[in-house]
All heavy atoms as a GROMACS GRO file, in nm:
protein
  388
    1MET      N    1  -3.051   0.880   1.849
    1MET     CA    2  -2.918   0.940   1.858
    1MET      C    3  -2.812   0.832   1.885
    1MET      O    4  -2.706   0.833   1.824
    1MET     CB    5  -2.918   1.045   1.969
    1MET     CG    6  -2.788   1.114   1.989
    1MET     SD    7  -2.770   1.247   1.872
    1MET     CE    8  -2.623   1.321   1.930
    2THR      N    9  -2.842   0.741   1.975
    2THR     CA   10  -2.746   0.637   2.010
    2THR      C   11  -2.723   0.542   1.892
    2THR      O   12  -2.610   0.501   1.866
    2THR     CB   13  -2.796   0.556   2.131
    2THR    OG1   14  -2.824   0.646   2.237
    2THR    CG2   15  -2.692   0.456   2.176
    3VAL      N   16  -2.831   0.512   1.819
    3VAL     CA   17  -2.819   0.424   1.703
    3VAL      C   18  -2.735   0.490   1.595
    3VAL      O   19  -2.650   0.427   1.531
    3VAL     CB   20  -2.959   0.386   1.649
    3VAL    CG1   21  -2.949   0.309   1.521
    3VAL    CG2   22  -3.038   0.311   1.754
    4THR      N   23  -2.753   0.620   1.577
    4THR     CA   24  -2.676   0.694   1.478
    4THR      C   25  -2.527   0.693   1.512
    4THR      O   26  -2.442   0.672   1.424
    4THR     CB   27  -2.726   0.839   1.468
    4THR    OG1   28  -2.866   0.838   1.444
    4THR    CG2   29  -2.655   0.915   1.358
    5LEU      N   30  -2.496   0.712   1.639
    5LEU     CA   31  -2.356   0.710   1.680
    5LEU      C   32  -2.296   0.570   1.665
    5LEU      O   33  -2.179   0.556   1.626
    5LEU     CB   34  -2.343   0.758   1.825
    5LEU     CG   35  -2.365   0.907   1.846
    5LEU    CD1   36  -2.357   0.940   1.995
    5LEU    CD2   37  -2.264   0.989   1.769
    6ALA      N   38  -2.375   0.468   1.693
    6ALA     CA   39  -2.326   0.332   1.677
    6ALA      C   40  -2.300   0.301   1.530
    6ALA      O   41  -2.198   0.240   1.496
    6ALA     CB   42  -2.427   0.233   1.735
    7LEU      N   43  -2.389   0.344   1.442
    7LEU     CA   44  -2.367   0.322   1.298
    7LEU      C   45  -2.248   0.402   1.247
    7LEU      O   46  -2.173   0.354   1.163
    7LEU     CB   47  -2.493   0.359   1.220
    7LEU     CG   48  -2.610   0.262   1.236
    7LEU    CD1   49  -2.733   0.318   1.164
    7LEU    CD2   50  -2.574   0.126   1.183
    8LEU      N   51  -2.230   0.522   1.299
    8LEU     CA   52  -2.115   0.604   1.260
    8LEU      C   53  -1.985   0.537   1.305
    8LEU      O   54  -1.888   0.531   1.228
    8LEU     CB   55  -2.127   0.743   1.321
    8LEU     CG   56  -2.013   0.839   1.290
    8LEU    CD1   57  -2.005   0.867   1.141
    8LEU    CD2   58  -2.030   0.968   1.367
    9ALA      N   59  -1.983   0.484   1.427
    9ALA     CA   60  -1.863   0.415   1.476
    9ALA      C   61  -1.836   0.290   1.394
    9ALA      O   62  -1.720   0.259   1.362
    9ALA     CB   63  -1.881   0.379   1.624
   10LEU      N   64  -1.940   0.218   1.357
   10LEU     CA   65  -1.923   0.098   1.274
   10LEU      C   66  -1.869   0.134   1.136
   10LEU      O   67  -1.780   0.067   1.084
   10LEU     CB   68  -2.057   0.026   1.262
   10LEU     CG   69  -2.055  -0.105   1.184
   10LEU    CD1   70  -1.967  -0.208   1.254
   10LEU    CD2   71  -2.196  -0.158   1.166
   11ALA      N   72  -1.920   0.241   1.078
   11ALA     CA   73  -1.873   0.285   0.947
   11ALA      C   74  -1.727   0.330   0.953
   11ALA      O   75  -1.648   0.300   0.862
   11ALA     CB   76  -1.961   0.398   0.895
   12LEU      N   77  -1.690   0.400   1.058
   12LEU     CA   78  -1.550   0.443   1.072
   12LEU      C   79  -1.457   0.323   1.091
   12LEU      O   80  -1.346   0.320   1.036
   12LEU     CB   81  -1.536   0.539   1.190
   12LEU     CG   82  -1.594   0.678   1.168
   12LEU    CD1   83  -1.584   0.760   1.296
   12LEU    CD2   84  -1.523   0.748   1.054
   13GLY      N   85  -1.500   0.225   1.165
   13GLY     CA   86  -1.420   0.104   1.183
   13GLY      C   87  -1.403   0.027   1.053
   13GLY      O   88  -1.294  -0.020   1.022
   14ALA      N   89  -1.511   0.018   0.975
   14ALA     CA   90  -1.503  -0.051   0.846
   14ALA      C   91  -1.412   0.024   0.750
   14ALA      O   92  -1.333  -0.036   0.677
   14ALA     CB   93  -1.643  -0.066   0.787
   15ALA      N   94  -1.419   0.157   0.750
   15ALA     CA   95  -1.334   0.238   0.662
   15ALA      C   96  -1.187   0.223   0.701
   15ALA      O   97  -1.099   0.212   0.614
   15ALA     CB   98  -1.376   0.384   0.667
   16ALA      N   99  -1.160   0.220   0.830
   16ALA     CA  100  -1.022   0.204   0.876
   16ALA      C  101  -0.969   0.065   0.838
   16ALA      O  102  -0.854   0.051   0.794
   16ALA     CB  103  -1.013   0.225   1.026
   17GLY      N  104  -1.051  -0.037   0.853
   17GLY     CA  105  -1.010  -0.172   0.815
   17GLY      C  106  -0.984  -0.183   0.667
   17GLY      O  107  -0.888  -0.247   0.624
   18LEU      N  108  -1.068  -0.122   0.587
   18LEU     CA  109  -1.049  -0.123   0.442
   18LEU      C  110  -0.922  -0.049   0.403
   18LEU      O  111  -0.849  -0.093   0.314
   18LEU     CB  112  -1.171  -0.061   0.373
   18LEU     CG  113  -1.172  -0.064   0.221
   18LEU    CD1  114  -1.170  -0.208   0.171
   18LEU    CD2  115  -1.294   0.008   0.168
   19ALA      N  116  -0.894   0.061   0.469
   19ALA     CA  117  -0.772   0.137   0.440
   19ALA      C  118  -0.648   0.053   0.470
   19ALA      O  119  -0.551   0.054   0.394
   19ALA     CB  120  -0.771   0.267   0.520
   20VAL      N  121  -0.652  -0.022   0.580
   20VAL     CA  122  -0.538  -0.108   0.615
   20VAL      C  123  -0.518  -0.215   0.509
   20VAL      O  124  -0.405  -0.243   0.468
   20VAL     CB  125  -0.560  -0.170   0.755
   20VAL    CG1  126  -0.462  -0.283   0.780
   20VAL    CG2  127  -0.549  -0.065   0.862
   21VAL      N  128  -0.627  -0.275   0.462
   21VAL     CA  129  -0.616  -0.380   0.360
   21VAL      C  130  -0.558  -0.323   0.230
   21VAL      O  131  -0.471  -0.382   0.166
   21VAL     CB  132  -0.754  -0.445   0.336
   21VAL    CG1  133  -0.752  -0.533   0.213
   21VAL    CG2  134  -0.795  -0.525   0.458
   22VAL      N  135  -0.605  -0.204   0.190
   22VAL     CA  136  -0.558  -0.142   0.065
   22VAL      C  137  -0.410  -0.107   0.075
   22VAL      O  138  -0.332  -0.134  -0.017
   22VAL     CB  139  -0.644  -0.018   0.032
   22VAL    CG1  140  -0.580   0.064  -0.079
   22VAL    CG2  141  -0.784  -0.062  -0.008
   23VAL      N  142  -0.369  -0.048   0.185
   23VAL     CA  143  -0.228  -0.011   0.202
   23VAL      C  144  -0.140  -0.134   0.205
   23VAL      O  145  -0.032  -0.136   0.144
   23VAL     CB  146  -0.211   0.074   0.330
   23VAL    CG1  147  -0.064   0.089   0.366
   23VAL    CG2  148  -0.274   0.210   0.310
   24ASP      N  149  -0.185  -0.240   0.271
   24ASP     CA  150  -0.107  -0.363   0.275
   24ASP      C  151  -0.093  -0.423   0.136
   24ASP      O  152   0.015  -0.470   0.098
   24ASP     CB  153  -0.174  -0.463   0.369
   24ASP     CG  154  -0.088  -0.585   0.392
   24ASP    OD1  155   0.034  -0.570   0.408
   24ASP    OD2  156  -0.145  -0.696   0.392
   25GLU      N  157  -0.199  -0.420   0.058
   25GLU     CA  158  -0.194  -0.473  -0.079
   25GLU      C  159  -0.100  -0.391  -0.166
   25GLU      O  160  -0.023  -0.446  -0.245
   25GLU     CB  161  -0.335  -0.473  -0.139
   25GLU     CG  162  -0.342  -0.535  -0.275
   25GLU     CD  163  -0.315  -0.684  -0.276
   25GLU    OE1  164  -0.336  -0.750  -0.173
   25GLU    OE2  165  -0.269  -0.734  -0.381
   26LEU      N  166  -0.102  -0.260  -0.153
   26LEU     CA  167  -0.012  -0.174  -0.231
   26LEU      C  168   0.134  -0.200  -0.192
   26LEU      O  169   0.222  -0.203  -0.279
   26LEU     CB  170  -0.047  -0.027  -0.211
   26LEU     CG  171  -0.177   0.019  -0.276
   26LEU    CD1  172  -0.207   0.163  -0.237
   26LEU    CD2  173  -0.170   0.004  -0.427
   27ARG      N  174   0.160  -0.219  -0.063
   27ARG     CA  175   0.297  -0.247  -0.021
   27ARG      C  176   0.344  -0.382  -0.073
   27ARG      O  177   0.459  -0.398  -0.110
   27ARG     CB  178   0.307  -0.243   0.132
   27ARG     CG  179   0.292  -0.102   0.188
   27ARG     CD  180   0.305  -0.102   0.337
   27ARG     NE  181   0.440  -0.138   0.375
   27ARG     CZ  182   0.473  -0.189   0.492
   27ARG    NH1  183   0.381  -0.211   0.582
   27ARG    NH2  184   0.598  -0.218   0.519
   28TRP      N  185   0.254  -0.480  -0.076
   28TRP     CA  186   0.289  -0.614  -0.126
   28TRP      C  187   0.322  -0.608  -0.275
   28TRP      O  188   0.418  -0.669  -0.321
   28TRP     CB  189   0.173  -0.710  -0.100
   28TRP     CG  190   0.205  -0.850  -0.140
   28TRP    CD1  191   0.169  -0.912  -0.255
   28TRP    CD2  192   0.284  -0.944  -0.066
   28TRP    NE1  193   0.218  -1.040  -0.258
   28TRP    CE2  194   0.289  -1.062  -0.143
   28TRP    CE3  195   0.348  -0.940   0.056
   28TRP    CZ2  196   0.357  -1.174  -0.099
   28TRP    CZ3  197   0.416  -1.053   0.098
   28TRP    CH2  198   0.420  -1.167   0.021
   29GLU      N  199   0.243  -0.532  -0.352
   29GLU     CA  200   0.270  -0.519  -0.495
   29GLU      C  201   0.402  -0.445  -0.519
   29GLU      O  202   0.477  -0.479  -0.610
   29GLU     CB  203   0.156  -0.445  -0.564
   29GLU     CG  204   0.031  -0.527  -0.578
   29GLU     CD  205  -0.081  -0.450  -0.645
   29GLU    OE1  206  -0.055  -0.339  -0.695
   29GLU    OE2  207  -0.193  -0.502  -0.648
   30ALA      N  208   0.429  -0.344  -0.440
   30ALA     CA  209   0.554  -0.268  -0.457
   30ALA      C  210   0.675  -0.355  -0.423
   30ALA      O  211   0.782  -0.337  -0.481
   30ALA     CB  212   0.552  -0.144  -0.368
   31ARG      N  213   0.659  -0.449  -0.332
   31ARG     CA  214   0.770  -0.536  -0.296
   31ARG      C  215   0.805  -0.631  -0.410
   31ARG      O  216   0.921  -0.665  -0.431
   31ARG     CB  217   0.732  -0.617  -0.172
   31ARG     CG  218   0.846  -0.697  -0.115
   31ARG     CD  219   0.804  -0.774   0.007
   31ARG     NE  220   0.729  -0.692   0.101
   31ARG     CZ  221   0.636  -0.738   0.183
   31ARG    NH1  222   0.606  -0.866   0.183
   31ARG    NH2  223   0.573  -0.658   0.265
   32ASP      N  224   0.703  -0.676  -0.485
   32ASP     CA  225   0.726  -0.770  -0.594
   32ASP      C  226   0.777  -0.702  -0.721
   32ASP      O  227   0.834  -0.768  -0.807
   32ASP     CB  228   0.596  -0.845  -0.627
   32ASP     CG  229   0.558  -0.939  -0.515
   32ASP    OD1  230   0.645  -0.972  -0.433
   32ASP    OD2  231   0.441  -0.978  -0.511
   33ARG      N  232   0.754  -0.574  -0.736
   33ARG     CA  233   0.792  -0.503  -0.858
   33ARG      C  234   0.941  -0.470  -0.855
   33ARG      O  235   0.997  -0.436  -0.752
   33ARG     CB  236   0.711  -0.373  -0.864
   33ARG     CG  237   0.719  -0.303  -0.995
   33ARG     CD  238   0.628  -0.180  -0.998
   33ARG     NE  239   0.511  -0.194  -0.915
   33ARG     CZ  240   0.470  -0.104  -0.827
   33ARG    NH1  241   0.537   0.008  -0.811
   33ARG    NH2  242   0.362  -0.124  -0.755
   34LEU      N  243   1.006  -0.479  -0.970
   34LEU     CA  244   1.147  -0.441  -0.978
   34LEU      C  245   1.157  -0.289  -0.970
   34LEU      O  246   1.083  -0.217  -1.036
   34LEU     CB  247   1.208  -0.488  -1.110
   34LEU     CG  248   1.237  -0.637  -1.122
   34LEU    CD1  249   1.288  -0.669  -1.262
   34LEU    CD2  250   1.336  -0.681  -1.018
   35PRO      N  251   1.250  -0.239  -0.891
   35PRO     CA  252   1.263  -0.094  -0.877
   35PRO      C  253   1.328  -0.031  -1.000
   35PRO      O  254   1.406  -0.094  -1.070
   35PRO     CB  255   1.353  -0.078  -0.754
   35PRO     CG  256   1.431  -0.204  -0.750
   35PRO     CD  257   1.343  -0.311  -0.804
   36ARG      N  258   1.296   0.096  -1.025
   36ARG     CA  259   1.358   0.169  -1.134
   36ARG      C  260   1.491   0.225  -1.085
   36ARG      O  261   1.499   0.287  -0.980
   36ARG     CB  262   1.266   0.283  -1.180
   36ARG     CG  263   1.319   0.355  -1.303
   36ARG     CD  264   1.217   0.450  -1.360
   36ARG     NE  265   1.097   0.383  -1.407
   36ARG     CZ  266   1.085   0.321  -1.524
   36ARG    NH1  267   1.187   0.317  -1.607
   36ARG    NH2  268   0.972   0.265  -1.559
   37CYS      N  269   1.594   0.201  -1.162
   37CYS     CA  270   1.729   0.241  -1.124
   37CYS      C  271   1.743   0.394  -1.134
   37CYS      O  272   1.701   0.454  -1.232
   37CYS     CB  273   1.830   0.172  -1.216
   37CYS     SG  274   2.000   0.212  -1.178
   38THR      N  275   1.807   0.454  -1.035
   38THR     CA  276   1.829   0.598  -1.039
   38THR      C  277   1.952   0.634  -1.123
   38THR      O  278   1.971   0.750  -1.157
   38THR     CB  279   1.849   0.654  -0.897
   38THR    OG1  280   1.955   0.584  -0.833
   38THR    CG2  281   1.722   0.637  -0.816
   39THR      N  282   2.035   0.534  -1.158
   39THR     CA  283   2.154   0.560  -1.239
   39THR      C  284   2.124   0.555  -1.388
   39THR      O  285   2.157   0.646  -1.462
   39THR     CB  286   2.264   0.457  -1.206
   39THR    OG1  287   2.291   0.462  -1.066
   39THR    CG2  288   2.391   0.487  -1.283
   40CYS      N  289   2.058   0.447  -1.432
   40CYS     CA  290   2.037   0.429  -1.575
   40CYS      C  291   1.890   0.438  -1.617
   40CYS      O  292   1.860   0.447  -1.735
   40CYS     CB  293   2.094   0.295  -1.621
   40CYS     SG  294   2.011   0.152  -1.548
   41GLY      N  295   1.796   0.434  -1.521
   41GLY     CA  296   1.655   0.445  -1.554
   41GLY      C  297   1.588   0.314  -1.591
   41GLY      O  298   1.468   0.310  -1.611
   42GLU      N  299   1.666   0.204  -1.599
   42GLU     CA  300   1.609   0.074  -1.631
   42GLU      C  301   1.548   0.012  -1.505
   42GLU      O  302   1.575   0.056  -1.394
   42GLU     CB  303   1.719  -0.019  -1.685
   42GLU     CG  304   1.782   0.028  -1.812
   42GLU     CD  305   1.690   0.017  -1.932
   42GLU    OE1  306   1.613  -0.080  -1.936
   42GLU    OE2  307   1.695   0.105  -2.018
   43GLN      N  308   1.467  -0.091  -1.525
   43GLN     CA  309   1.413  -0.166  -1.412
   43GLN      C  310   1.493  -0.294  -1.396
   43GLN      O  311   1.491  -0.380  -1.482
   43GLN     CB  312   1.265  -0.199  -1.434
   43GLN     CG  313   1.175  -0.080  -1.418
   43GLN     CD  314   1.030  -0.119  -1.422
   43GLN    OE1  315   0.996  -0.224  -1.470
   43GLN    NE2  316   0.945  -0.032  -1.373
   44HIS      N  317   1.569  -0.304  -1.285
   44HIS     CA  318   1.645  -0.424  -1.256
   44HIS      C  319   1.664  -0.433  -1.106
   44HIS      O  320   1.620  -0.346  -1.032
   44HIS     CB  321   1.778  -0.425  -1.330
   44HIS     CG  322   1.861  -0.302  -1.311
   44HIS    ND1  323   1.926  -0.274  -1.196
   44HIS    CD2  324   1.886  -0.199  -1.396
   44HIS    CE1  325   1.990  -0.159  -1.208
   44HIS    NE2  326   1.967  -0.110  -1.328
   45HIS      N  327   1.729  -0.540  -1.061
   45HIS     CA  328   1.747  -0.560  -0.918
   45HIS      C  329   1.835  -0.451  -0.859
   45HIS      O  330   1.913  -0.386  -0.928
   45HIS     CB  331   1.807  -0.698  -0.893
   45HIS     CG  332   1.714  -0.809  -0.934
   45HIS    ND1  333   1.602  -0.844  -0.863
   45HIS    CD2  334   1.714  -0.891  -1.043
   45HIS    CE1  335   1.539  -0.941  -0.923
   45HIS    NE2  336   1.604  -0.973  -1.033
   46ARG      N  337   1.822  -0.434  -0.729
   46ARG     CA  338   1.888  -0.321  -0.661
   46ARG      C  339   2.039  -0.322  -0.675
   46ARG      O  340   2.101  -0.220  -0.690
   46ARG     CB  341   1.852  -0.321  -0.514
   46ARG     CG  342   1.706  -0.295  -0.488
   46ARG     CD  343   1.681  -0.279  -0.340
   46ARG     NE  344   1.539  -0.285  -0.311
   46ARG     CZ  345   1.456  -0.183  -0.327
   46ARG    NH1  346   1.503  -0.069  -0.371
   46ARG    NH2  347   1.329  -0.194  -0.300
   47HIS      N  348   2.100  -0.438  -0.668
   47HIS     CA  349   2.246  -0.443  -0.666
   47HIS      C  350   2.303  -0.491  -0.799
   47HIS      O  351   2.404  -0.560  -0.804
   47HIS     CB  352   2.294  -0.533  -0.551
   47HIS     CG  353   2.250  -0.483  -0.418
   47HIS    ND1  354   2.295  -0.366  -0.362
   47HIS    CD2  355   2.158  -0.532  -0.331
   47HIS    CE1  356   2.236  -0.346  -0.247
   47HIS    NE2  357   2.153  -0.444  -0.225
   48ALA      N  358   2.237  -0.454  -0.908
   48ALA     CA  359   2.287  -0.492  -1.041
   48ALA      C  360   2.413  -0.411  -1.071
   48ALA      O  361   2.424  -0.294  -1.040
   48ALA     CB  362   2.182  -0.465  -1.146
   49ALA      N  363   2.508  -0.478  -1.134
   49ALA     CA  364   2.634  -0.411  -1.168
   49ALA      C  365   2.613  -0.326  -1.294
   49ALA      O  366   2.554  -0.370  -1.392
   49ALA     CB  367   2.743  -0.515  -1.194
   50HIS      N  368   2.657  -0.202  -1.289
   50HIS     CA  369   2.650  -0.115  -1.406
   50HIS      C  370   2.784  -0.119  -1.477
   50HIS      O  371   2.886  -0.080  -1.423
   50HIS     CB  372   2.616   0.029  -1.365
   50HIS     CG  373   2.476   0.044  -1.320
   50HIS    ND1  374   2.441   0.046  -1.187
   50HIS    CD2  375   2.360   0.052  -1.388
   50HIS    CE1  376   2.311   0.058  -1.176
   50HIS    NE2  377   2.258   0.062  -1.297
   51ARG      N  378   2.778  -0.168  -1.601
   51ARG     CA  379   2.904  -0.182  -1.675
   51ARG      C  380   2.924  -0.063  -1.767
   51ARG      O  381   2.836  -0.005  -1.818
   51ARG     CB  382   2.900  -0.310  -1.758
   51ARG     CG  383   2.891  -0.430  -1.668
   51ARG     CD  384   2.895  -0.558  -1.751
   51ARG     NE  385   2.872  -0.669  -1.662
   51ARG     CZ  386   2.762  -0.743  -1.665
   51ARG    NH1  387   2.667  -0.719  -1.751
   51ARG    NH2  388   2.748  -0.841  -1.581
   0.00000   0.00000   0.00000
């Protein structure tokens, strides 16, 4: 019983660590990507002038 609980705790810790790595990687990729403009629908920098 104790070994099972220890393995369960280890698995939960590994899953939580993996989730943190995945979320951090997704946030890093989103930071590098150009955002889609809500005015014209194009992908450009946030403060681009719309002529």
